[in-house]
C-alpha positions as CSV (number, residue, x, y, z in Angstrom):
1,X,34.9,-19.8,-51.3
2,X,36.0,-22.1,-48.5
3,X,36.0,-20.5,-45.1
4,X,39.4,-22.0,-44.5
5,X,40.7,-19.9,-47.3
6,X,39.0,-16.7,-46.1
7,X,40.8,-14.2,-44.0
8,X,38.5,-12.4,-41.4
9,X,39.1,-9.2,-39.7
10,X,38.2,-9.0,-36.0
11,X,35.3,-6.7,-36.6
12,X,34.0,-9.0,-39.4
13,X,34.3,-12.1,-37.3
14,X,32.7,-10.5,-34.3
15,X,29.8,-9.3,-36.5
16,X,29.4,-12.8,-37.9
17,X,29.3,-14.3,-34.5
18,X,26.7,-11.7,-33.4
19,X,24.5,-12.5,-36.3
20,X,24.8,-16.3,-35.7
21,X,24.0,-16.0,-32.0
22,X,21.1,-13.7,-32.5
23,X,19.7,-15.9,-35.2
24,X,20.1,-19.0,-33.1
25,X,18.6,-17.7,-29.9
26,X,15.4,-15.7,-30.0
27,X,13.8,-13.8,-27.0
28,X,13.9,-16.0,-23.9
29,X,13.5,-16.0,-20.1
30,X,16.6,-16.4,-18.0
31,X,16.6,-17.3,-14.3
32,X,19.8,-16.5,-12.3
33,X,21.2,-14.8,-9.3
34,X,22.4,-11.2,-9.7
35,X,25.9,-10.0,-8.8
36,X,28.1,-6.9,-9.5
37,X,25.0,-4.7,-10.0
38,X,25.8,-1.2,-11.2
39,X,23.1,1.4,-11.4
40,X,24.8,3.9,-13.7
41,X,24.0,7.6,-13.6
42,X,23.0,7.4,-17.2
43,X,20.0,5.3,-16.1
44,X,21.4,2.0,-17.6
45,X,21.9,-1.0,-15.4
46,X,25.0,-3.3,-15.7
47,X,25.1,-6.6,-13.9
48,X,26.2,-10.2,-14.0
49,X,23.9,-13.3,-14.0
50,X,25.4,-16.3,-12.3
51,X,24.6,-19.8,-11.2
52,X,26.7,-22.6,-9.7
53,X,28.6,-23.2,-13.0
54,X,28.8,-20.0,-15.1
55,X,28.4,-16.3,-15.3
56,X,26.9,-14.1,-18.0
57,X,27.1,-10.3,-18.4
58,X,23.8,-8.4,-18.7
59,X,22.7,-4.9,-19.5
60,X,19.3,-3.2,-19.2
61,X,19.0,0.1,-21.1
62,X,17.5,3.1,-19.5
63,X,14.1,2.9,-21.2
64,X,13.5,-0.6,-19.9
65,X,15.0,0.1,-16.5
66,X,12.5,2.9,-15.9
67,X,9.7,0.4,-15.9
68,X,11.2,-1.7,-13.1
69,X,9.0,-1.9,-10.0
70,X,12.0,-2.9,-7.8
71,X,15.7,-2.1,-7.4
72,X,18.0,-4.8,-8.6
73,X,20.5,-5.9,-5.9
74,X,23.4,-8.4,-5.8
75,X,22.2,-11.7,-4.4
76,X,18.7,-11.4,-5.7
77,X,17.2,-14.3,-7.6
78,X,15.4,-12.9,-10.7
79,X,13.6,-13.9,-13.9
80,X,14.9,-11.8,-16.8
81,X,13.4,-11.5,-20.3
82,X,15.6,-10.5,-23.2
83,X,18.0,-11.6,-26.0
84,X,21.5,-12.9,-26.3
85,X,23.7,-10.4,-28.2
86,X,27.4,-9.6,-28.7
87,X,29.1,-6.4,-27.4
88,X,31.3,-6.0,-30.5
89,X,33.8,-3.6,-29.0
90,X,34.5,-5.8,-26.0
91,X,34.3,-9.0,-28.0
92,X,32.0,-10.6,-25.4
93,X,28.4,-11.8,-25.5
94,X,25.8,-10.5,-23.1
95,X,22.1,-10.6,-22.3
96,X,20.1,-7.6,-23.2
97,X,17.3,-7.3,-20.6
98,X,13.9,-6.1,-21.6
99,X,12.0,-6.9,-18.4
100,X,12.9,-8.4,-15.1
101,X,11.1,-9.4,-11.9
102,X,12.1,-11.1,-8.7
103,X,11.9,-14.9,-8.8
104,X,12.2,-15.7,-5.1
105,X,9.4,-13.3,-4.0
106,X,6.8,-11.2,-5.7
107,X,7.6,-7.8,-7.1
108,X,5.3,-6.1,-4.7
109,X,6.8,-7.8,-1.7
110,X,10.3,-6.8,-2.9
111,X,9.2,-3.2,-3.4
112,X,7.7,-3.2,0.1
113,X,10.9,-4.4,1.7
114,X,13.1,-2.0,-0.3
115,X,11.0,1.0,0.5
116,X,10.7,0.0,4.1
117,X,14.5,-0.3,4.3
118,X,15.0,3.1,2.7
119,X,12.5,4.9,4.9
120,X,13.8,3.2,8.0
121,X,17.3,4.4,7.1
122,X,15.9,7.9,6.9
123,X,14.6,7.6,10.5
124,X,11.0,8.0,9.3
125,X,9.8,5.2,11.6
126,X,11.9,6.2,14.7
127,X,10.1,6.1,18.0
128,X,11.3,9.7,18.9
129,X,9.0,11.0,16.1
130,X,5.9,9.4,17.5
131,X,3.3,11.7,19.0
132,X,1.3,10.6,22.1
133,X,-2.3,9.6,21.6
134,X,-4.6,11.9,23.8
135,X,-6.3,9.9,26.5
136,X,-9.6,11.9,26.4
137,X,-10.0,13.3,22.8
138,X,-12.9,15.6,22.2
139,X,-12.7,15.5,18.4
140,X,-11.7,12.5,16.2
141,X,-11.2,12.5,12.4
142,X,-11.8,9.3,10.4
143,X,-10.4,8.6,6.9
144,X,-11.8,5.4,5.3
145,X,-14.1,4.3,2.6
146,X,-17.7,5.5,2.9
147,X,-18.9,1.9,2.5
148,X,-17.9,-1.4,3.9
149,X,-17.3,-3.0,7.3
150,X,-14.5,-0.8,8.3
151,X,-16.4,2.5,8.5
152,X,-19.3,0.7,10.3
153,X,-17.0,-0.9,12.9
154,X,-15.2,2.4,13.6
155,X,-18.3,4.5,14.0
156,X,-20.2,2.0,16.1
157,X,-17.2,1.5,18.4
158,X,-16.8,5.3,18.8
159,X,-20.5,5.8,19.5
160,X,-20.4,3.0,22.2
161,X,-17.2,4.1,23.9
162,X,-17.1,7.8,23.5
163,X,-19.3,10.5,25.1
164,X,-19.4,14.2,24.2
165,X,-17.3,13.2,21.2
166,X,-17.3,14.9,17.8
167,X,-16.5,12.5,14.9
168,X,-15.7,13.9,11.5
169,X,-15.7,11.3,8.7
170,X,-13.8,12.0,5.5
171,X,-14.7,9.4,2.9
172,X,-11.6,8.4,0.7
173,X,-10.6,5.7,-1.7
174,X,-8.7,3.0,0.1
175,X,-7.8,0.8,-2.9
176,X,-6.7,1.2,-6.5
177,X,-5.1,4.0,-8.5
178,X,-5.0,7.4,-6.8
179,X,-6.1,6.0,-3.4
180,X,-2.8,6.8,-1.7
181,X,-2.8,10.4,-2.9
182,X,-6.4,10.8,-1.9
183,X,-5.8,9.6,1.7
184,X,-2.7,11.8,1.9
185,X,-4.7,14.9,0.8
186,X,-7.3,14.0,3.5
187,X,-4.6,14.0,6.2
188,X,-3.3,17.3,4.9
189,X,-6.8,18.9,5.0
190,X,-7.4,17.8,8.6
191,X,-4.1,19.3,9.6
192,X,-5.0,22.6,7.8
193,X,-8.2,23.1,9.8
194,X,-8.4,26.0,12.4
195,X,-7.4,25.1,15.9
196,X,-10.9,25.1,17.2
197,X,-12.1,22.6,14.5
198,X,-8.9,20.4,14.1
199,X,-9.4,16.8,15.5
200,X,-7.3,15.7,18.5
201,X,-6.5,12.4,16.7
202,X,-7.0,10.8,13.3
203,X,-7.9,7.2,12.4
204,X,-6.8,5.8,9.0
205,X,-8.7,2.6,8.4
206,X,-9.7,0.0,5.9
207,X,-10.7,-3.7,6.0
208,X,-8.4,-6.6,5.3
209,X,-7.2,-7.9,1.9
210,X,-4.3,-9.1,-0.1
211,X,-1.0,-7.3,-0.5
212,X,-2.3,-5.8,-3.7
213,X,-5.5,-4.7,-2.1
214,X,-3.6,-2.9,0.7
215,X,-0.9,-1.5,-1.5
216,X,-2.1,2.1,-1.3
217,X,-1.0,2.1,2.3
218,X,2.5,1.1,1.3
219,X,3.0,3.9,-1.2
220,X,5.6,6.5,-0.3
221,X,3.3,9.5,-0.7
222,X,0.9,8.2,1.9
223,X,3.6,6.9,4.3
224,X,5.3,10.4,4.3
225,X,1.9,12.2,4.8
226,X,1.3,10.0,7.9
227,X,4.8,10.7,9.3
228,X,4.5,14.5,8.6
229,X,1.1,14.9,10.2
230,X,1.0,17.2,13.3
231,X,-2.2,15.4,14.4
232,X,-1.5,12.0,16.0
233,X,-2.6,9.2,13.7
234,X,-3.8,5.7,14.6
235,X,-3.5,3.1,11.8
236,X,-6.2,0.5,11.6
237,X,-5.5,-1.1,8.2
238,X,-6.4,-4.7,7.5
239,X,-6.5,-7.6,9.9
240,X,-4.1,-8.3,12.7
241,X,-1.8,-10.3,10.5
242,X,-1.6,-7.6,7.8
243,X,1.3,-5.1,8.0
244,X,1.6,-2.0,5.9
245,X,4.3,0.8,5.9
246,X,1.6,3.2,7.1
247,X,1.6,1.1,10.3
248,X,5.2,1.9,10.8
249,X,4.8,5.6,10.2
250,X,1.7,6.0,12.3
251,X,1.9,7.1,15.9
252,X,0.0,3.9,17.0
253,X,-0.7,0.8,15.1
254,X,-4.0,-1.0,15.9
255,X,-4.7,-4.6,14.7
256,X,-8.0,-3.8,13.1
257,X,-10.3,-0.8,12.4
258,X,-12.3,-1.6,15.5
259,X,-9.1,-1.7,17.5
260,X,-8.2,1.7,16.1
261,X,-11.5,3.2,17.4
262,X,-10.9,1.5,20.8
263,X,-7.4,2.9,21.0
264,X,-8.6,6.4,20.3
265,X,-11.2,6.5,23.1
266,X,-11.3,5.4,26.8
267,X,-13.8,2.7,27.7
268,X,-16.8,4.3,29.3
269,X,-17.3,1.5,31.9
270,X,-13.6,1.4,32.7
271,X,-13.6,5.2,33.1
272,X,-16.6,5.1,35.4
273,X,-14.9,2.4,37.5
274,X,-11.7,4.4,37.7
275,X,-13.7,7.5,38.8
276,X,-15.6,5.5,41.4
277,X,-12.5,3.9,42.7
278,X,-10.7,7.3,42.8
279,X,-13.7,8.8,44.6
280,X,-13.7,6.1,47.3
281,X,-9.9,6.6,47.8
282,X,-10.4,10.3,48.1
283,X,-13.1,9.9,50.7
284,X,-11.0,7.5,52.7
285,X,-8.0,9.8,52.6
286,X,-10.1,12.8,53.8
287,X,-11.5,10.7,56.7
288,X,-8.1,9.6,57.7
289,X,-6.8,13.2,57.7
290,X,-9.9,14.3,59.7
291,X,-9.3,11.5,62.2
292,X,-5.7,12.5,62.7
293,X,-6.5,16.1,63.3
294,X,-9.3,15.1,65.7
295,X,-6.9,13.0,67.7
296,X,-4.4,15.9,67.8
297,X,-7.2,18.2,69.0
298,X,-8.3,15.8,71.7
299,X,-4.8,15.4,72.9
300,X,-4.3,19.2,73.0
301,X,-7.6,19.7,74.8
302,X,-6.5,17.4,77.6
303,X,-3.1,19.1,77.9
304,X,-2.1,21.5,80.7
305,X,-1.5,24.3,78.3
306,X,-5.1,24.3,77.0
307,X,-6.7,23.8,80.4
308,X,-4.7,26.9,81.7
309,X,-5.7,29.0,78.7
310,X,-8.9,30.6,80.3
311,X,-6.8,31.7,83.3
312,X,-4.1,33.0,81.1
313,X,-6.7,34.9,79.0
314,X,-8.1,36.6,82.2
315,X,-4.5,37.6,83.2
316,X,-4.0,39.2,79.8
317,X,-7.3,41.1,80.1
318,X,-6.2,42.4,83.6
319,X,-2.9,43.5,82.2
320,X,-4.7,45.4,79.4
321,X,-6.8,47.1,82.1
322,X,-3.8,48.1,84.1
323,X,-2.0,49.4,81.1
324,X,-5.1,51.5,80.2
325,X,-5.3,53.0,83.8
326,X,-1.6,53.8,83.7
327,X,-2.0,55.5,80.3
328,X,-5.0,57.6,81.6
329,X,-3.0,58.7,84.7
330,X,0.0,59.6,82.6
331,X,-2.2,61.6,80.2
332,X,-3.9,63.5,83.0
333,X,-0.6,64.3,84.7
334,X,0.8,65.5,81.3
335,X,-2.2,67.8,80.8
336,X,-1.8,69.2,84.3
337,X,1.8,69.9,83.8
338,X,1.0,71.6,80.5
339,X,-1.7,73.8,82.2
340,X,0.8,74.8,85.0
341,X,3.4,75.7,82.4
342,X,0.9,77.8,80.4
343,X,-0.2,79.6,83.5
344,X,3.4,80.5,84.5
345,X,4.1,81.7,81.0
346,X,1.0,83.9,81.1
347,X,2.1,85.4,84.4
348,X,5.4,86.3,82.8
349,X,3.8,87.8,79.8
350,X,1.4,89.8,81.9
351,X,4.4,91.2,83.9
352,X,6.0,92.3,80.7
353,X,2.7,93.7,79.3
354,X,2.0,97.5,79.4
355,X,-1.3,96.6,81.0
356,X,0.5,95.0,83.9
357,X,2.5,98.3,84.4
358,X,-0.8,100.1,84.5
359,X,-2.0,97.8,87.3
360,X,0.8,99.2,89.4
361,X,-0.6,102.8,89.2
362,X,0.9,104.1,86.0
363,X,-0.9,105.6,83.0
364,X,-0.3,106.0,79.3
365,X,-0.6,109.4,77.8
366,X,-1.5,109.5,74.1
367,X,-2.1,112.2,71.6
368,X,-4.2,110.9,68.7
369,X,-2.4,107.6,67.8
370,X,1.0,108.4,69.4
371,X,2.2,107.5,72.9
372,X,3.8,110.5,74.6
373,X,7.1,109.6,76.1
374,X,8.5,113.1,76.7
375,X,6.8,116.3,78.0
376,X,8.6,118.2,75.3
377,X,6.3,116.6,72.8
378,X,3.3,118.4,74.4
379,X,2.2,122.0,73.9
380,X,-0.1,124.0,76.1
381,X,-3.8,123.6,75.2
382,X,-3.1,120.3,73.4
383,X,-5.9,117.7,73.9
384,X,-4.6,114.3,75.1
385,X,-6.1,111.0,76.4
386,X,-4.9,109.2,79.4
387,X,-5.3,105.4,79.7
388,X,-5.4,103.8,83.1
389,X,-5.4,100.2,84.1
390,X,-9.2,100.5,84.0
391,X,-10.7,103.1,81.7
392,X,-9.5,106.3,80.0
393,X,-9.9,110.0,80.3
394,X,-9.6,113.0,78.0
395,X,-7.6,116.0,79.2
396,X,-6.1,119.3,78.0
397,X,-2.5,120.4,78.7
398,X,-2.5,123.5,80.9
399,X,1.3,123.9,81.4
400,X,4.4,122.0,80.2
401,X,7.4,121.5,82.4
402,X,10.4,120.0,80.7
403,X,12.5,117.4,82.5
404,X,16.2,117.7,83.3
405,X,17.2,115.7,80.3
406,X,14.3,116.5,78.2
407,X,14.8,116.0,74.6
408,X,12.9,115.2,71.5
409,X,11.8,111.6,71.3
410,X,10.5,109.4,68.6
411,X,6.8,109.0,68.6
412,X,5.5,105.6,69.3
413,X,2.4,104.6,67.4
414,X,-0.5,103.4,69.4
415,X,-0.9,99.8,69.1
């Protein structure tokens, strides 16, 4: 049957074109610039290839996209491996991508730049997160390979520059699979030490090499471990021209492992020079202060006030003596006045005392313990005692004569 006489349906024609294209073009490499890149939430990637004269739709299914080592972006020059096919429902042909890599730069270099940009946007490399490196550390932790030039350079430099320094070496892989995770675990173990054992600063070091050799220090797990460490970290990875993401996350980036050890410790000779210089300055400052005070003392010694001081001191001593004499006289007079007052009070008391009455010729008549105040209290033949100013006498009542107003009186007990 002639094709001109055959009537096709749209689906049949599209399917025929698809078979023809896929038969005519096998798997191939395609170089082009990317545009309109869509990273779909399904995991598929939709994009457009373009050059100066044409465009071509492309799609990368989720299983292939998961193997990518970089993130496709518009404007990126790539090499894509895949097949030409037809999207039947849309009636358009497209390139099904099975693999893709950057064409303008290596895949590792692209991954480096993309991770750097992402972590930079997070603020992981911001200066405000950097911890100060201690000027005089007592304990230093070192993470590097147990063999090679790096560990030798670090330990020799620390031994030469440090004194009274405790160095803890934790051997780790610095290249290959699992190296980044091992160094990250080492950093975590140092941070987990008790305060009395924890280093004051950590050195992460390895020798130079290619981008692939140093790649462990660009992996996100290690970069984040460095940024999260509470112990300050000095990065000494590679040579001076090498740069890793660990350098950006560290608190200080040294150009080499030797430079890292030098950055962690003060130079012994430089420190001695600074101590000597400071000592000389201190001695000069003390001498200057002493000279100023000596000059002030000399000026004071030649002044009128200081010359007159001995005479003033003697006057003060005389004033003290005068004050003491006045105090003694005042106390003596006060005692005399007190004695006179006591004597006068004694005389007054004596005048009021019964004994004083007796001195004037009177006597006190008593019967047993009672003072007789009225003759009516006596009876004839009663024994009494008579107290005179000096001495007593016993007597007997011969006769009682009552007074004109004699009456019974209360007895007064003998005191």
